[in-house]
N, C-alpha and C positions, 0 to 999 in steps of 0.2 A: 504494500500500500504506500502510495506517495501522496503526501498532503500538499494540495495545491494552494489552499488559502484557509485562514482561520486557525482555530485551536481545537483539536479533536482528541477526545479521551477514548482509549481502546482498552477493553477488558478482555483478556485472553485467558481461557481456562487454565488454571494451575499457576498463573503468574500474577504479580501485582499490576494494578492498572497503570497505564503509561499515557502521558499527554504529549502530543506532537504538534508542532507548529509548521507552517508552510516551509517546504523544502526538506522535511524530515521523512524517513522511510521506516516501515515496519514490515517484517515478514511473519506471516501466520501460516503454519503448515496445514496441508489439506486435512480435513476432518476434525480440526480443533474448533471447539465452540468459542465464539467471540462476539463482541458487541461494540458499537461505536456510538459516541454521543458528542455533539457540538457543545463545548463548554466555554466558548469565547463569546464576546459581545457582538460579533459580526457573523456573516455567513461562513460556513465551512464547506470545503470541497476536497475530494480525494480522487485519485486515479488508482484503480485496482485491476490487476491482471489475474486471470484464473486459468489453470490448466485442468480441463475436465475430460475424463475418459468418455469415449463414444458410448452412448446409451445410458450414462449416469446423469443424475440430476445436478444442476449447478449448485443448488443449496437445499438443505433440509432444515425446516424450522424446528427450533427446540424451545421447550417451556422453561 
């Protein structure tokens, strides 16, 4: 994940939350539960790249 603008907080299963600002990068391994939240005063935007096996879903929702 590459943060384009704003201040985004990421919670990744098994790790403490991390807050990233524009220009910073985070790698989340496939299959790891994670969530993101805009914690800044302005808009937040990210660029994410996914490698998905043929026939597999892009994401699976978790409770």
